[in-house]
Structure formats: C-alpha cells, structure tokens
NUSEZA-583772 format. One line per field, with one value per residue (C-alpha): x, y, z negated; residue in one letter; residue number from 1; chain. Coordinates in nm, 3 decimals. Each point is the difference from the previous one (the first is absolute). Layout:
N
c1 = c(X|...)
c2 = c(Y|...)
c3 = c(Z|...)
rest = c(A|...)
nr = c(NUM|...)
kette = c(A|...)
end
This chain:
165
c1 = c(0.492|0.055|-0.229|-0.010|-0.123|0.037|0.051|0.333|0.084|0.197|0.109|0.076|0.307|0.016|-0.049|-0.302|0.200|-0.122|0.203|-0.253|0.020|0.281|-0.259|-0.218|0.326|0.049|-0.291|0.013|0.333|-0.166|-0.283|0.265|-0.190|0.286|-0.249|-0.337|-0.288|-0.159|-0.349|-0.210|-0.235|-0.377|-0.197|0.273|0.275|0.280|0.209|0.001|0.368|-0.080|0.317|-0.018|-0.149|-0.274|-0.100|-0.010|-0.247|-0.217|0.011|-0.089|-0.283|-0.120|0.017|-0.187|-0.301|0.027|-0.186|0.255|-0.240|-0.223|0.133|-0.085|0.223|0.279|-0.018|0.037|0.326|0.137|-0.028|0.073|0.354|0.061|0.035|0.278|0.350|0.284|0.286|0.358|0.182|0.334|0.328|-0.107|-0.355|-0.176|-0.292|-0.097|-0.328|-0.167|-0.087|-0.367|0.021|0.145|-0.269|-0.314|0.120|0.088|0.381|0.278|0.335|0.301|0.195|0.319|0.075|-0.138|-0.089|-0.207|-0.305|-0.258|-0.129|0.086|0.066|-0.251|0.073|-0.157|-0.154|0.022|-0.269|0.017|-0.288|0.112|0.092|0.056|0.086|-0.105|0.128|-0.221|0.007|-0.006|-0.227|-0.240|0.031|-0.075|-0.324|-0.108|0.043|-0.332|-0.012|0.114|-0.344|-0.116|0.300|-0.063|-0.399|0.117|0.256|-0.238|-0.289|0.227|0.202|-0.381|-0.098|0.288|-0.110|0.102|0.303)
c2 = c(-0.632|0.303|0.132|0.237|0.376|0.345|0.135|0.099|0.176|-0.137|0.069|-0.253|0.005|-0.014|-0.366|-0.005|-0.120|0.112|-0.045|-0.188|0.199|-0.079|-0.085|-0.209|-0.194|-0.075|-0.120|-0.244|-0.122|-0.072|-0.199|-0.204|0.120|-0.014|0.042|0.276|-0.080|0.328|0.031|0.296|0.056|-0.123|0.317|0.325|0.135|-0.155|-0.317|-0.213|-0.188|-0.322|-0.169|-0.336|-0.219|0.275|-0.036|-0.373|0.035|0.262|-0.234|-0.305|0.180|0.101|-0.367|-0.111|0.244|-0.112|-0.323|-0.140|-0.112|0.305|0.198|0.339|-0.118|-0.103|0.325|0.190|-0.201|0.033|0.356|0.036|-0.202|0.160|0.351|-0.093|-0.051|-0.059|0.211|0.016|0.275|0.052|0.036|0.359|-0.049|0.101|-0.136|0.001|0.135|-0.103|0.308|-0.134|0.000|0.350|0.095|-0.130|0.236|0.263|0.055|0.067|-0.119|0.282|0.125|-0.211|0.324|0.307|-0.011|-0.354|0.108|0.282|0.109|-0.039|-0.325|-0.125|-0.108|-0.310|-0.061|-0.323|-0.048|-0.266|-0.249|-0.203|-0.343|0.152|0.370|0.166|0.247|0.277|0.329|0.244|0.230|-0.270|-0.138|0.342|0.040|-0.380|0.112|0.076|0.297|-0.067|0.024|-0.254|-0.206|0.030|-0.114|-0.289|-0.124|0.036|-0.173|-0.306|-0.024|0.027|-0.304|-0.204|-0.290|0.054|-0.252)
c3 = c(-1.792|0.196|0.214|0.327|-0.111|0.120|0.336|0.168|0.297|0.247|0.367|0.285|0.205|0.373|0.036|-0.223|-0.329|-0.344|-0.350|-0.225|-0.300|-0.304|-0.231|0.233|0.100|-0.361|-0.037|0.292|-0.126|-0.312|0.138|0.215|0.333|0.243|0.279|-0.014|0.227|0.173|0.131|0.139|-0.256|0.081|-0.137|0.017|0.241|-0.200|-0.004|-0.298|-0.128|-0.179|-0.243|0.151|-0.292|0.012|0.379|-0.062|-0.271|0.212|0.278|-0.242|-0.122|0.367|0.128|-0.289|0.081|0.384|0.131|0.277|0.193|0.069|0.327|-0.176|-0.312|0.223|0.222|-0.355|-0.100|0.319|0.039|-0.352|0.010|0.352|-0.133|-0.238|0.010|-0.227|-0.044|-0.151|-0.149|0.147|-0.213|-0.064|-0.106|0.303|0.194|0.369|0.103|0.320|0.246|-0.011|-0.406|-0.016|0.322|-0.254|-0.301|0.233|-0.092|0.245|-0.029|-0.012|0.295|0.070|0.196|-0.002|0.343|-0.078|-0.188|0.048|-0.318|-0.365|-0.129|-0.267|-0.361|-0.140|-0.320|-0.198|-0.237|-0.298|-0.038|-0.295|0.193|0.333|0.155|0.320|0.271|0.056|0.230|-0.294|0.165|0.067|-0.385|-0.135|0.213|-0.119|-0.368|-0.181|-0.255|-0.337|-0.158|0.243|-0.061|-0.388|0.010|0.247|-0.224|-0.348|0.184|0.089|-0.332|-0.167|0.192|-0.088|-0.286|-0.344|-0.121)
rest = c(X|X|X|X|X|X|X|X|X|X|X|X|X|X|X|X|X|X|X|X|X|X|X|X|X|X|X|X|X|X|X|X|X|X|X|X|X|X|X|X|X|X|X|X|X|X|X|X|X|X|X|X|X|X|X|X|X|X|X|X|X|X|X|X|X|X|X|X|X|X|X|X|X|X|X|X|X|X|X|X|X|X|X|X|X|X|X|X|X|X|X|X|X|X|X|X|X|X|X|X|X|X|X|X|X|X|X|X|X|X|X|X|X|X|X|X|X|X|X|X|X|X|X|X|X|X|X|X|X|X|X|X|X|X|X|X|X|X|X|X|X|X|X|X|X|X|X|X|X|X|X|X|X|X|X|X|X|X|X|X|X|X|X|X|X)
nr = c(1|2|3|4|5|6|7|8|9|10|11|12|13|14|15|16|17|18|19|20|21|22|23|24|25|26|27|28|29|30|31|32|33|34|35|36|37|38|39|40|41|42|43|44|45|46|47|48|49|50|51|52|53|54|55|56|57|58|59|60|61|62|63|64|65|66|67|68|69|70|71|72|73|74|75|76|77|78|79|80|81|82|83|84|85|86|87|88|89|90|91|92|93|94|95|96|97|98|99|100|101|102|103|104|105|106|107|108|109|110|111|112|113|114|115|116|117|118|119|120|121|122|123|124|125|126|127|128|129|130|131|132|133|134|135|136|137|138|139|140|141|142|143|144|145|146|147|148|149|150|151|152|153|154|155|156|157|158|159|160|161|162|163|164|165)
kette = c(A|A|A|A|A|A|A|A|A|A|A|A|A|A|A|A|A|A|A|A|A|A|A|A|A|A|A|A|A|A|A|A|A|A|A|A|A|A|A|A|A|A|A|A|A|A|A|A|A|A|A|A|A|A|A|A|A|A|A|A|A|A|A|A|A|A|A|A|A|A|A|A|A|A|A|A|A|A|A|A|A|A|A|A|A|A|A|A|A|A|A|A|A|A|A|A|A|A|A|A|A|A|A|A|A|A|A|A|A|A|A|A|A|A|A|A|A|A|A|A|A|A|A|A|A|A|A|A|A|A|A|A|A|A|A|A|A|A|A|A|A|A|A|A|A|A|A|A|A|A|A|A|A|A|A|A|A|A|A|A|A|A|A|A|A)
end
C-alpha cells in the first residue's frame, strides 16, 4: 500500500482552493477515497486530511475509548467531530479551505485582483503522515521541527523500545 510521504509546497488561489499534490491524489484514488475528511490538529497549527476509511477507523477508535454516558466524554466527542468537515476534490484536484482553517494555520489566499490584497500571499506546505497528510504554514512547520540530532535520538529510543519479532 502506498503512503503519504514527503513535503510539497503549494499556493492557495484567490478563493481559498489548493491543488492536492498529484502524488497524494494518486494514493487517494488507489484507496478508493472519493472524499477526504479535514480536521484541525489537536496539538499543532495545521489541518489534517484523512482518507475516508482512515477517518472512520480513527473515529471508531475514539468512540471505543469514550463512555457515551459521561458528560466530559460526550463533550470530547462533540468537539472533535464539530471541528471536522468532509471535502470533495473538484475535477481539477483542488479542495476549498474555509477561512477559519486558513486563519488557524496562518495562511492567506492569493489575490484575485492586485488591489484586493495587502501583503504577499503565502505558500502552504503539504506534509505526508503515512495514512494521512497535513497542511502547514511552511514557516511554522520549519520552526516546529527539532534539530536533526534530537530527531535521531528520539527515533533510536522509540525503535529500541519496540518488541523484537
């Protein structure tokens, strides 16, 4: 099975649409995902895109971990689900991002007319996450990355803690 990997720069158009990278669209097609579910990340200033079947698996996992009769668990579920939306790619492979999501990641639409916009439009960054992918503001993503040595150390620790087969 193919996975979403790498990072790919893209630019929003004046309506808040962005082309999903061709390599990601190909993987989505292979998965049979006609729709993708977008949700703001719980810990970072980015939005996550899930193929339908991955989203449903994550929601099932969350639902099993929650007690439907506990008021706090009900609120967790409601808030988690309320921050998600189903997106369809148009015939050209674009998705439309709502202003609230663009604001959350610190991205701006490209100008429709030169007089409509103050400042420079920002690129956004698609980042692969194996079974899903994210959109980041490139500057924020670069600031969040840890130094290469720290990354290597953390990977080494986690890989050593895995049971041997």
